[in-house]
Residue frames as qw, qx, qy, qz and C-alpha x, y, z in Angstrom:
[[0.213, 0.532, -0.711, -0.408, -31.43, -113.20, -195.82],
 [0.863, 0.106, 0.348, -0.350, -33.03, -116.18, -197.47],
 [0.453, 0.599, -0.630, -0.199, -30.12, -118.01, -199.12],
 [0.978, -0.148, 0.107, -0.101, -30.03, -121.79, -199.10],
 [0.352, -0.686, 0.595, 0.226, -26.47, -123.03, -198.50],
 [0.755, 0.141, 0.618, 0.167, -27.00, -125.78, -201.09],
 [0.534, 0.833, 0.143, -0.009, -26.98, -123.25, -203.93],
 [0.097, 0.881, -0.461, -0.046, -23.41, -121.92, -203.58],
 [0.542, -0.368, 0.754, 0.049, -22.07, -125.37, -202.66],
 [0.748, 0.402, 0.528, 0.020, -23.82, -126.88, -205.69],
 [0.428, 0.899, -0.078, -0.054, -22.45, -124.13, -207.90],
 [0.168, -0.758, 0.626, 0.075, -18.89, -124.74, -206.73],
 [0.624, -0.118, 0.770, 0.057, -19.12, -128.50, -207.20],
 [0.690, 0.629, 0.355, -0.043, -20.75, -128.06, -210.61],
 [0.264, 0.913, -0.300, -0.079, -17.98, -125.72, -211.72],
 [0.331, -0.565, 0.753, 0.060, -15.29, -128.09, -210.46],
 [0.718, 0.173, 0.674, -0.020, -17.03, -131.02, -212.17],
 [0.598, 0.791, 0.106, -0.078, -17.15, -129.11, -215.46],
 [0.054, 0.841, -0.533, -0.079, -13.43, -128.32, -215.22],
 [0.490, -0.327, 0.808, 0.018, -12.50, -131.93, -214.44],
 [0.728, 0.415, 0.542, -0.062, -14.77, -133.32, -217.14],
 [0.458, 0.876, -0.102, -0.113, -13.42, -130.84, -219.69],
 [0.090, -0.721, 0.683, 0.076, -9.83, -131.73, -218.83],
 [0.628, -0.076, 0.773, -0.034, -10.68, -135.43, -219.01],
 [0.698, 0.599, 0.388, -0.058, -12.19, -135.00, -222.47],
 [0.452, 0.884, -0.085, 0.086, -9.71, -132.53, -223.94],
 [0.373, -0.784, 0.492, 0.067, -6.53, -133.24, -221.99],
 [0.356, 0.526, -0.757, -0.154, -3.60, -135.38, -223.14],
 [0.930, -0.126, -0.175, -0.297, -4.28, -139.10, -223.01],
 [0.683, 0.306, -0.577, 0.326, -0.75, -140.15, -222.11],
 [0.159, -0.486, 0.525, -0.680, -1.10, -138.93, -218.51],
 [0.825, -0.213, 0.145, -0.503, -3.40, -141.88, -217.78],
 [0.686, 0.317, -0.653, 0.050, -0.73, -144.54, -218.21],
 [0.043, 0.289, -0.758, 0.583, -0.12, -144.57, -214.45],
 [0.568, 0.030, 0.480, -0.668, -3.80, -145.37, -213.86],
 [0.433, 0.075, 0.885, 0.153, -3.77, -148.32, -216.29],
 [0.056, 0.197, 0.629, 0.750, -5.31, -146.22, -219.04],
 [0.124, -0.698, -0.702, 0.065, -8.37, -145.20, -217.00],
 [0.107, 0.521, 0.101, 0.841, -9.41, -141.57, -217.50],
 [0.339, -0.423, -0.667, 0.511, -9.78, -140.63, -213.83],
 [0.011, 0.190, 0.071, -0.979, -10.40, -136.94, -214.53],
 [0.403, -0.136, -0.525, -0.737, -13.36, -137.76, -216.73],
 [0.499, -0.346, -0.794, 0.007, -14.79, -140.31, -214.28],
 [0.314, -0.444, -0.533, 0.647, -14.53, -138.11, -211.20],
 [0.057, 0.061, -0.140, -0.987, -15.49, -135.03, -213.16],
 [0.440, -0.292, -0.620, -0.580, -18.80, -136.65, -214.03],
 [0.497, -0.434, -0.705, 0.261, -19.32, -137.75, -210.41],
 [0.223, -0.332, -0.294, 0.868, -18.59, -134.27, -209.04],
 [0.185, -0.066, -0.361, -0.912, -20.72, -132.69, -211.77],
 [0.480, -0.404, -0.711, -0.318, -23.67, -134.93, -210.87],
 [0.436, -0.438, -0.586, 0.524, -23.20, -134.15, -207.16],
 [0.085, -0.208, -0.058, 0.973, -23.15, -130.41, -207.84],
 [0.316, -0.193, -0.529, -0.764, -26.18, -130.62, -210.11],
 [0.479, -0.456, -0.750, 0.009, -28.04, -132.57, -207.41],
 [0.299, -0.404, -0.417, 0.757, -27.22, -129.88, -204.84],
 [0.088, 0.067, -0.200, -0.974, -28.39, -127.15, -207.21],
 [0.408, -0.311, -0.695, -0.505, -31.59, -129.04, -207.95],
 [0.473, -0.498, -0.684, 0.246, -32.35, -129.63, -204.27],
 [0.224, -0.300, -0.236, 0.897, -31.50, -126.03, -203.40],
 [0.218, -0.035, -0.333, -0.917, -33.89, -124.70, -206.02],
 [0.494, -0.319, -0.722, -0.364, -36.61, -127.25, -205.30],
 [0.500, -0.413, -0.675, 0.353, -36.54, -127.29, -201.52],
 [0.173, -0.790, -0.019, -0.588, -37.59, -124.70, -199.05],
 [0.082, 0.397, -0.684, 0.606, -36.46, -124.10, -195.54],
 [0.512, -0.382, -0.762, -0.109, -39.79, -125.27, -194.15],
 [0.223, -0.218, -0.528, 0.790, -39.66, -122.66, -191.39],
 [0.160, -0.681, -0.506, -0.506, -43.00, -121.04, -190.62],
 [0.094, -0.441, 0.341, -0.825, -43.65, -118.25, -188.14],
 [0.034, -0.113, -0.888, 0.445, -45.04, -119.37, -184.80],
 [0.391, 0.277, 0.287, -0.829, -48.22, -117.38, -185.35],
 [0.533, 0.249, -0.524, -0.616, -49.11, -119.53, -188.36],
 [0.509, -0.031, -0.860, -0.023, -49.49, -122.80, -186.42],
 [0.639, -0.630, -0.253, -0.361, -51.90, -123.65, -183.56],
 [0.824, -0.332, -0.257, 0.381, -49.09, -125.04, -181.40],
 [0.443, 0.222, -0.073, 0.865, -47.01, -121.92, -182.04],
 [0.264, -0.613, -0.145, -0.731, -49.88, -119.64, -181.08],
 [0.779, -0.561, -0.270, -0.080, -50.39, -121.64, -177.86],
 [0.745, -0.124, -0.198, 0.625, -46.69, -121.41, -177.02],
 [0.193, 0.409, 0.016, 0.892, -46.62, -117.67, -177.70],
 [0.485, -0.651, -0.205, -0.547, -49.68, -117.14, -175.51],
 [0.840, -0.441, -0.262, 0.177, -48.19, -119.24, -172.69],
 [0.610, 0.045, -0.135, 0.779, -44.86, -117.38, -172.84],
 [0.042, -0.541, -0.095, -0.835, -46.66, -114.05, -172.87],
 [0.656, -0.635, -0.249, -0.323, -48.75, -115.04, -169.82],
 [0.840, -0.371, -0.170, 0.358, -45.63, -116.17, -167.92],
 [0.081, -0.970, 0.164, 0.159, -43.66, -113.07, -168.92],
 [0.763, -0.239, 0.448, 0.400, -41.00, -115.09, -170.73],
 [0.595, 0.711, 0.250, 0.280, -41.08, -113.08, -173.92],
 [0.492, -0.289, 0.089, 0.817, -38.12, -110.94, -174.80],
 [0.261, 0.909, 0.291, -0.147, -39.22, -107.48, -175.80],
 [0.591, 0.099, 0.243, 0.763, -36.92, -106.13, -178.47],
 [0.012, -0.851, -0.290, 0.438, -37.05, -102.38, -178.07],
 [0.262, -0.302, 0.460, 0.793, -34.94, -101.62, -181.14],
 [0.539, 0.511, -0.006, -0.669, -36.75, -100.15, -184.13],
 [0.866, 0.281, 0.414, 0.010, -37.63, -102.62, -186.89],
 [0.665, 0.727, -0.060, 0.159, -35.01, -103.06, -189.64],
 [0.018, 0.814, -0.532, 0.234, -31.94, -102.84, -187.35]]
């Protein structure tokens, strides 16, 4: 499974940011009297929306960076050394299980 954890987290934060921003824009203005007239829902909605968008961007842009050992010289050397010492674990299950 090749799912980057940043994608679902970014999606959740983006959705929450959209809800908060929407409520800040469309909600009643008299609820902000306790916060000295500052629209906290709009402010934090934009912050959470930007955070979620950043996570989505980084999840789509980035890669895991993991390469198989056989693709690198150091990995091939390690595999050969482990094979010579008998340290490899032989998985006798059929592939795909």
